[in-house]
C-alpha positions in Angstrom: 126.5 58.0 94.8 128.8 56.0 92.5 127.4 54.8 89.3 128.7 52.0 87.1 130.1 52.8 83.7 126.7 52.4 82.0 124.8 53.9 84.8 126.4 57.3 84.7 125.8 57.3 80.9 122.1 56.6 81.2 122.0 59.0 83.9 123.3 61.8 81.8 120.8 60.9 79.0 117.9 61.0 81.5 119.2 64.5 82.4 119.3 65.6 78.8 115.7 64.4 78.1 114.4 66.4 81.2 116.6 69.3 81.3 118.3 70.0 78.1 115.0 70.4 76.1 116.2 73.6 74.2 118.0 71.5 71.7 114.9 69.8 70.6 111.6 71.0 72.1 111.6 74.5 73.6 111.0 76.7 70.6 109.4 80.2 70.8 105.9 79.9 69.2 106.4 83.1 67.3 109.3 81.4 65.5 107.4 78.1 64.8 104.1 79.2 63.7 102.5 76.1 62.3 100.0 77.7 59.9 100.3 79.1 56.3 101.3 82.6 55.4 100.1 84.6 52.5 103.0 85.1 50.2 101.7 88.3 48.2 104.7 88.1 45.7 103.7 84.4 44.7 99.9 85.2 44.8 99.1 82.1 46.9 99.4 80.5 50.3 102.7 78.9 51.0 103.8 76.9 54.2 106.6 78.5 56.4 110.1 77.2 55.7 111.2 74.8 58.4 112.9 76.2 61.5 116.6 76.4 61.5 118.5 73.7 63.1 119.2 74.2 66.7 122.7 73.5 68.3 124.9 74.4 71.3 128.2 75.2 72.3 130.0 73.1 74.9 133.5 72.2 76.0 135.1 68.8 75.7 135.9 67.2 79.1 136.7 63.7 78.0 137.8 62.2 74.6 139.0 58.9 73.1 138.8 57.4 69.8 135.2 56.2 70.3 133.6 58.7 72.8 133.4 62.5 73.6 131.8 64.0 76.7 130.8 67.6 76.4 129.9 69.9 79.0 127.7 73.0 78.5 127.6 76.4 80.2 125.1 75.1 82.9 127.6 72.3 83.7 125.4 69.6 82.1 127.5 66.8 80.6 126.4 64.7 77.4 128.1 61.8 76.0 128.5 61.5 72.2 129.5 58.3 70.5 131.7 58.4 67.3 129.4 56.5 65.4 126.4 58.9 66.3 128.1 61.7 64.5 127.1 62.1 60.8 129.6 64.8 60.1 132.9 65.6 62.2 134.5 68.8 61.2 137.5 70.6 62.7 138.4 74.3 62.5 142.1 75.1 62.7 143.5 78.6 63.1 145.2 79.8 59.8 146.8 82.8 58.3 147.1 84.5 55.0 150.5 82.8 54.6 148.5 79.5 54.0 146.8 80.9 50.9 147.9 79.6 47.6 146.6 78.6 44.2 146.3 75.0 45.4 144.1 75.9 48.4 140.4 76.3 47.9 138.9 79.2 49.8 135.1 79.7 50.9 133.8 83.2 51.6 130.2 84.6 52.0 129.2 88.2 52.7 127.4 91.3 51.3 127.8 91.8 47.5 129.3 95.3 47.2 129.4 95.2 43.5 129.6 92.7 40.6 131.9 89.8 41.7 133.0 91.9 44.9 132.1 90.9 48.5 133.0 91.9 52.0 133.3 89.4 54.8 135.1 89.1 58.2 135.9 85.3 57.8 137.2 82.8 55.2 137.7 79.1 55.3 140.5 77.2 53.8 140.3 73.6 52.2 143.4 71.7 51.4 143.9 68.1 49.9 141.2 65.7 50.3 139.1 68.2 52.5 138.5 69.9 49.4 135.7 67.7 48.5 133.7 69.4 51.3 133.0 72.2 49.1 132.5 72.8 45.4 134.1 75.7 43.4 131.5 78.4 42.2 129.7 81.5 43.1 126.2 82.5 43.6 124.1 85.4 44.9 122.1 84.3 48.0 120.1 85.6 50.8 121.4 85.7 54.4 119.9 82.2 54.9 122.1 81.0 52.1 119.2 80.2 49.8 119.7 81.1 46.1 117.8 84.1 45.0 114.7 83.2 42.9 112.2 85.2 40.9 109.6 85.3 43.8 112.5 86.5 46.2 111.7 89.7 48.4 115.1 91.2 47.2 114.0 90.8 43.5 110.4 92.0 44.1 111.8 95.1 46.0 114.1 95.9 42.9 111.3 95.7 40.3 108.3 96.8 42.4 108.4 99.6 45.0 104.7 99.5 45.6 104.9 96.2 47.7 107.7 97.4 50.2 105.1 97.4 53.2 103.8 93.9 52.3 107.4 92.6 51.9 108.4 94.1 55.3 105.8 91.6 57.0 108.0 88.7 55.8 111.2 90.1 57.5 111.8 88.0 60.4 113.6 84.5 61.1 112.2 83.6 57.7 114.3 86.2 55.9 116.7 87.2 58.4 118.5 90.5 58.1 121.5 92.3 59.6 120.7 94.7 62.5 120.3 98.2 61.1 120.1 97.3 57.7 117.1 98.4 55.6 115.6 95.5 53.8 117.4 92.2 52.8 121.0 92.8 51.7 122.2 90.9 48.8 125.0 88.4 49.6 127.4 86.2 47.5 128.8 82.8 48.4 132.1 82.0 46.5 134.4 79.1 46.5 137.6 79.4 44.4 141.4 79.3 44.4 143.5 82.0 45.8 144.8 83.6 42.6 145.8 86.9 44.1 146.4 87.9 47.8 146.3 91.8 48.0 143.3 92.1 47.4 142.2 88.6 47.8 140.9 87.2 44.5 139.3 83.8 44.1 139.4 82.0 40.7 136.0 80.7 39.9 134.5 78.7 37.1 134.0 80.5 33.8 137.5 82.0 33.9 136.2 84.6 36.4 137.3 85.8 39.9 135.7 87.1 43.0 137.4 89.9 44.9 137.1 89.5 48.7 137.6 92.6 51.0 137.6 92.8 54.8 134.3 93.9 56.2 135.8 96.0 58.8 139.4 97.5 59.6 140.1 94.5 61.9 140.8 92.3 58.7 139.6 88.7 57.8 139.8 85.8 60.3 140.9 82.7 58.6 140.5 79.0 59.5 141.3 75.8 58.0 138.5 73.2 57.8 139.2 69.5 57.9 137.4 66.3 58.4 138.0 64.9 61.8 137.0 62.2 64.6 136.8 62.2 68.4 140.5 61.1 68.6 141.3 64.7 67.5 139.5 66.2 70.5 141.4 67.2 73.7 140.1 68.2 77.1 139.2 72.0 76.8 138.4 72.1 73.1 135.1 73.9 72.3 132.6 72.0 70.1 129.5 73.2 68.4 126.8 70.3 68.5 124.1 70.2 65.9 121.5 67.2 66.9 119.5 65.2 64.2 116.2 66.9 64.1 113.4 64.7 65.4 115.8 61.9 66.8 118.5 63.7 68.8 118.4 61.2 71.5 119.9 57.6 71.3 119.9 55.0 74.0 123.4 55.8 74.9 124.3 58.8 73.0 123.3 62.0 71.4 122.6 61.7 67.6 124.4 64.6 65.9 124.1 65.7 62.4 127.4 67.7 62.7 130.0 68.4 65.2 132.4 71.1 64.7 135.5 71.1 66.8 137.5 74.4 67.3 141.1 73.9 67.9 143.5 76.6 69.3 146.6 75.3 67.3 147.3 75.0 63.5 146.8 71.8 61.8 150.4 71.3 61.1 151.3 71.7 64.9 148.9 68.9 65.9 150.4 65.8 67.3 148.3 62.7 68.0 
């Protein structure tokens, strides 16, 4: 059956509503419990935090300056209009040779000691793309929320008698790495690469954060830039994060973020 240009697009959107529910509707109830929970450390009843944004990986099968068509692993195809993407980012392969004091580096990982972290990935930001991040450092939980006085990590450190109660909170609300006991402390740091071996990031306050590999395989490096559908090529991988509550438009998905993964370096790209 041959469909006109608008017909195939509406047909794809109908399929998305009826088939591609996992992006917006199909959530495990255990991970979306609507009622309150008893936060013993806070001494009161607090609502669960909102569920994390859901997204999906797909492969670009068509792209021009105004449109993308992405196909998922099940073969379903979804049109995405350029003006329906709130933030379009691109990850380009990079190496340690790209590190310099003029480059901003973002790293996050378990905090081994004061101002020392381990990670298996860092992102680089150059030129005008440096406005995507802000230099600084902060201790955070795995969900990238700053540590607070009622945080389970804090409570565990000062009060060993509530360990059993705190363990009841460990799930998607406070996710932990497999095999780790309790919530590991983490640090998020953004700064200039002032030293390469070991990697040290200059951060505000005339200080620095040392970054070590999390495993013997070393640290993977990507450069993050802003982009648009015109950067996409057939075969590129894209991660789509829909706008919560209104992911469907009349002709296109509505995305809060699209991250395009390129196989070539940024300086090798030719429009």
